[in-house]
C-alpha positions as CSV (number, residue, x, y, z in Angstrom):
1,X,23.0,15.7,-14.1
2,X,24.4,16.6,-10.7
3,X,23.5,14.6,-7.7
4,X,22.1,17.6,-5.8
5,X,19.8,18.4,-8.8
6,X,18.5,14.8,-8.9
7,X,17.8,14.8,-5.3
8,X,15.9,18.1,-5.5
9,X,13.8,16.9,-8.4
10,X,13.0,13.7,-6.5
11,X,11.9,15.7,-3.5
12,X,9.7,17.9,-5.8
13,X,8.1,14.8,-7.3
14,X,7.4,13.4,-3.9
15,X,5.8,16.6,-2.7
16,X,3.7,16.8,-5.9
17,X,2.3,13.3,-5.2
18,X,1.8,14.0,-1.5
19,X,-0.4,17.0,-2.3
20,X,-2.9,14.6,-4.0
21,X,-2.6,11.5,-1.9
22,X,-4.0,11.5,1.7
23,X,-4.8,8.5,3.9
24,X,-7.7,8.1,6.4
25,X,-8.4,5.6,9.1
26,X,-10.7,3.6,6.8
27,X,-8.3,3.9,3.8
28,X,-4.8,4.6,4.9
29,X,-1.9,5.6,2.7
30,X,0.5,2.8,1.8
31,X,3.9,4.6,1.7
32,X,6.8,2.8,0.1
33,X,10.4,3.7,0.4
34,X,13.4,2.0,-1.3
35,X,17.0,2.6,-0.2
36,X,20.0,0.9,-1.8
37,X,19.8,-2.0,0.6
38,X,16.3,-2.1,2.2
39,X,12.6,-1.7,1.5
40,X,10.2,0.0,3.9
41,X,6.3,0.0,3.8
42,X,4.1,1.9,6.1
43,X,0.3,2.2,6.4
44,X,-0.4,5.8,7.6
45,X,-3.5,7.6,8.8
46,X,-2.8,11.2,7.8
47,X,-5.8,12.6,9.6
48,X,-4.5,11.4,13.0
49,X,-0.8,11.5,12.0
50,X,-0.3,7.9,13.0
51,X,1.4,4.8,11.5
52,X,-1.1,1.9,11.7
53,X,1.3,-0.8,10.5
54,X,4.7,-1.2,9.0
55,X,6.9,-3.8,7.4
56,X,10.5,-3.7,6.2
57,X,13.3,-5.9,5.2
58,X,15.0,-5.0,8.5
59,X,12.1,-6.0,10.7
60,X,12.5,-8.9,13.2
61,X,9.1,-10.4,12.1
62,X,10.3,-10.6,8.5
63,X,11.0,-14.2,7.5
64,X,14.3,-14.8,5.8
65,X,15.3,-11.1,6.2
66,X,19.0,-11.8,5.7
67,X,18.5,-12.8,2.1
68,X,16.1,-10.0,1.2
69,X,17.4,-7.0,-0.6
70,X,16.1,-3.9,-2.4
71,X,15.4,-5.8,-5.7
72,X,12.4,-7.2,-7.4
73,X,12.4,-10.5,-5.5
74,X,12.6,-8.7,-2.2
75,X,9.9,-6.3,-3.3
76,X,7.6,-9.3,-4.1
77,X,8.2,-10.8,-0.6
78,X,7.7,-7.5,1.2
79,X,4.6,-6.7,-0.8
80,X,3.0,-10.0,0.2
81,X,4.0,-9.6,3.8
82,X,2.8,-6.0,3.9
83,X,-0.6,-7.1,2.6
84,X,-0.8,-9.9,5.2
85,X,0.1,-7.5,8.0
86,X,-2.5,-4.9,6.9
87,X,-5.2,-7.5,6.6
88,X,-4.4,-8.7,10.1
89,X,-4.8,-5.1,11.4
90,X,-8.2,-4.8,9.6
91,X,-7.0,-2.7,6.7
92,X,-8.6,-3.9,3.4
93,X,-8.2,-0.9,1.0
94,X,-5.4,1.6,0.8
95,X,-4.2,4.6,-1.2
96,X,-0.8,3.8,-2.8
97,X,1.9,6.4,-2.3
98,X,4.9,5.6,-4.6
99,X,7.0,8.3,-3.0
100,X,8.1,10.0,-6.2
101,X,9.6,6.8,-7.6
102,X,8.7,5.5,-11.1
103,X,6.1,2.8,-11.4
104,X,7.2,0.9,-14.4
105,X,6.4,-2.4,-16.0
106,X,6.1,-3.7,-19.5
107,X,3.3,-5.9,-20.7
108,X,4.0,-9.1,-22.5
109,X,4.7,-8.6,-26.2
110,X,2.4,-10.2,-28.8
111,X,3.5,-13.5,-30.2
112,X,5.9,-13.5,-33.1
113,X,6.4,-16.0,-35.9
114,X,8.9,-18.8,-35.4
115,X,11.3,-17.1,-37.8
116,X,11.7,-13.9,-35.7
117,X,11.7,-15.5,-32.2
118,X,15.4,-16.3,-32.1
119,X,15.2,-19.2,-29.6
120,X,12.9,-17.7,-27.0
121,X,10.4,-19.9,-25.1
122,X,7.7,-20.9,-27.5
123,X,4.1,-21.9,-26.8
124,X,1.7,-23.3,-29.4
125,X,2.3,-22.6,-33.1
126,X,5.6,-20.9,-32.7
127,X,4.3,-18.0,-30.5
128,X,6.2,-16.7,-27.5
129,X,4.9,-17.1,-24.0
130,X,6.4,-13.9,-22.5
131,X,5.8,-12.7,-19.0
132,X,5.5,-9.1,-18.1
133,X,8.5,-7.3,-16.7
134,X,8.0,-5.6,-13.4
135,X,10.2,-2.9,-11.7
136,X,10.6,-3.0,-7.9
137,X,7.6,-0.7,-7.2
138,X,5.3,-2.5,-9.6
139,X,6.4,-5.9,-8.2
140,X,5.6,-4.8,-4.7
141,X,2.2,-3.4,-5.6
142,X,1.3,-6.5,-7.6
143,X,2.3,-8.8,-4.8
144,X,0.2,-6.8,-2.3
145,X,-2.8,-7.0,-4.7
146,X,-2.4,-10.7,-5.1
147,X,-2.3,-11.2,-1.4
148,X,-5.7,-9.5,-1.0
149,X,-5.1,-5.8,-0.6
150,X,-7.2,-3.4,-2.6
151,X,-6.0,-0.1,-4.1
């Protein structure tokens, strides 16, 4: 698929989501943007057209910002920092705007017999103890939820 077509489809996905997601002062929109190098999170009041708070991997207030990138580890750190910043500003609940990106994760698989596990980490009685796999967007949202933000 051509690059122009991909960009056009991404823009259409974003517009389709934005028609349905709107932030207020009590429950602002948590907008997430990933570039190839950085992650940006904004809390936006759409009724007033104002940004209430923002966090990014480029911000001066971001600890260890030189080592953060637009990957799952960076998304977890920025998600926790975004939730902390929002809670300091008095924001407790948000509407999540994924910006047309895919929210993907896979739940842990059910345990297998010891014959079919092929050397994976095993818990009791030969069953696997698998962790769920999170993409960047899901990791950011999960870290924000664990830090106390509700959406």
